Structure formats: structure tokens, C-alpha cells
C-alpha positions in Angstrom: -30.6 -36.0 41.7 -33.5 -36.6 39.5 -34.3 -40.6 39.2 -35.4 -42.0 35.9 -36.6 -45.5 35.5 -36.8 -47.0 32.1 -38.7 -50.1 31.2 -37.8 -51.5 27.8 -37.8 -55.5 27.3 -35.5 -55.2 24.5 -31.8 -55.3 26.1 -29.8 -53.6 23.2 -32.4 -50.6 23.0 -32.3 -50.4 26.7 -28.5 -50.2 26.5 -28.8 -47.6 23.6 -31.0 -45.5 25.8 -29.0 -45.8 28.7 -25.7 -44.7 27.0 -27.4 -41.8 25.1 -28.8 -40.3 28.5 -25.5 -40.7 30.2 -24.2 -37.4 29.6 -26.9 -35.6 31.5 -26.0 -34.5 34.7 -28.1 -34.6 38.0 -29.9 -37.9 36.8 -29.7 -41.6 37.8 -31.2 -44.1 35.1 -32.6 -47.4 36.7 -33.4 -49.9 33.9 -36.4 -52.8 34.3 -36.7 -55.5 32.1 -40.6 -55.9 32.9 -43.4 -54.1 34.2 -44.0 -56.1 37.4 -40.2 -55.0 38.8 -40.8 -51.4 37.5 -44.0 -51.1 39.6 -42.6 -52.7 42.6 -39.5 -50.1 42.3 -42.1 -47.3 42.1 -43.5 -48.4 45.5 -40.3 -48.5 47.0 -38.6 -45.7 45.7 -40.5 -43.2 43.3 -38.8 -41.7 40.3 -39.5 -38.1 39.1 -39.2 -39.5 35.4 -40.5 -42.7 33.8 -39.6 -43.7 30.3 -42.0 -46.2 29.1 -42.2 -48.5 25.9 -45.8 -49.5 24.7 -44.9 -52.9 23.6 -44.2 -54.9 26.9 -44.3 -58.6 27.6 -47.0 -58.5 30.1 -49.3 -55.5 30.6 -49.8 -53.2 27.9 -47.9 -50.1 28.2 -50.7 -47.9 28.6 -51.7 -49.8 31.6 -48.2 -49.7 33.0 -48.5 -45.9 32.6 -51.7 -45.5 34.4 -50.6 -47.6 37.4 -47.4 -45.6 37.6 -49.4 -42.3 37.5 -51.8 -43.7 40.2 -48.9 -44.5 42.4 -47.1 -41.2 41.6 -49.4 -38.5 40.2 -46.7 -35.9 39.7 -44.6 -38.5 37.6 -43.2 -37.2 34.4 -44.1 -39.7 31.7 -42.1 -40.1 28.1 -43.2 -42.7 25.8 -40.7 -44.1 23.5 -42.3 -46.5 21.3 -42.4 -47.4 17.4 -45.8 -47.1 17.2 -47.2 -44.1 15.0 -50.9 -44.6 15.7 -52.2 -41.0 16.4 -55.1 -42.1 18.1 -52.9 -44.0 20.9 -50.6 -41.1 21.1 -53.8 -38.9 21.7 -55.0 -41.2 24.3 -51.7 -41.1 26.1 -51.5 -37.3 25.9 -55.0 -37.1 27.6 -53.5 -39.1 30.4 -51.1 -36.6 31.0 -47.7 -37.9 29.5 -44.9 -35.1 29.2 -44.0 -36.3 25.6 -43.9 -39.0 23.2 -41.0 -40.1 20.9 -41.5 -42.3 18.2 -38.1 -44.8 17.7 -36.2 -44.0 14.8 -32.5 -43.4 14.0 -32.6 -39.7 15.4 -34.8 -40.6 18.3 -32.0 -40.9 21.0 -30.7 -37.5 20.1 -34.1 -36.0 20.5 -34.9 -38.1 23.6 -31.6 -36.5 25.2 -32.9 -32.9 24.8 -36.1 -33.7 26.0 -34.9 -35.1 29.1 -32.4 -32.4 29.4 -35.0 -29.6 29.1 -37.3 -31.8 31.6 -34.6 -32.1 34.4 -34.2 -28.5 34.2 -37.9 -27.9 34.3 -38.0 -30.3 37.5 -34.9 -28.6 39.2 -36.4 -25.5 38.7 -39.8 -26.3 40.2 -38.2 -27.8 43.4 -35.4 -25.5 43.4 
């Protein structure tokens, strides 16, 4: 079972994200409304995939990703954000994120495909 942790402060977007990914087999999704609860959960029970928003209430999303990767270096990170700044995306790619998905009307369908492919990749690596 691949654990996916999602940090998204917008409850509607969090629910839509969870619903769109619910059809993927071999995953367990846990949602976190804020950065600290996510980081505490990573300490207690590390996931294999982390979906992050960049606009979070307390810490910059980039900082949360940095802290999460420090705790779990093999963590696969997918950023889902409305920001389309290519320099910011480049910085995140240099940090080692797996993928960056720009929020749009079609992003949930694309994100489901990304997660499907990533789960297959992780299972093949560990399988």
C-alpha cells in the first residue's frame, strides 16, 4: 500500500483531489490542513508520495517540501499549485520533485495519471 500525504488548506480543493484519486488501487490518502500536522505525521509514519500546494498558511510550500525531503529523502513529491512561475518550478525541480501540476480545469485528470504511473514505478522498484 502506497501512502499519499496531501497538504492543502482549501477544503474544497482537498476534497476534489481526494475524490479524483480515490479510484487508484494500492493507495491510501491522508489529508492535512496545515504544514505542522503534515510534518508531524511524516515523522511518525512516512508516506511514499507527498502532494503539496505552494500557498500554505504558515510556511512557504517550498520550505515544507524541503523539510519533508530532509525527513524522507526518497519521498516522491508532486506539487499542485496555481503558480505558473517558471523560475519557481525550476527551483522545485532542482530540489528533486517528481512532477509539477498547474491547477486548472483538467489538472485532476492529469494528476490521476501521474499518480497511477508513479504508483506503478514505486511498486516495481520495491516489488
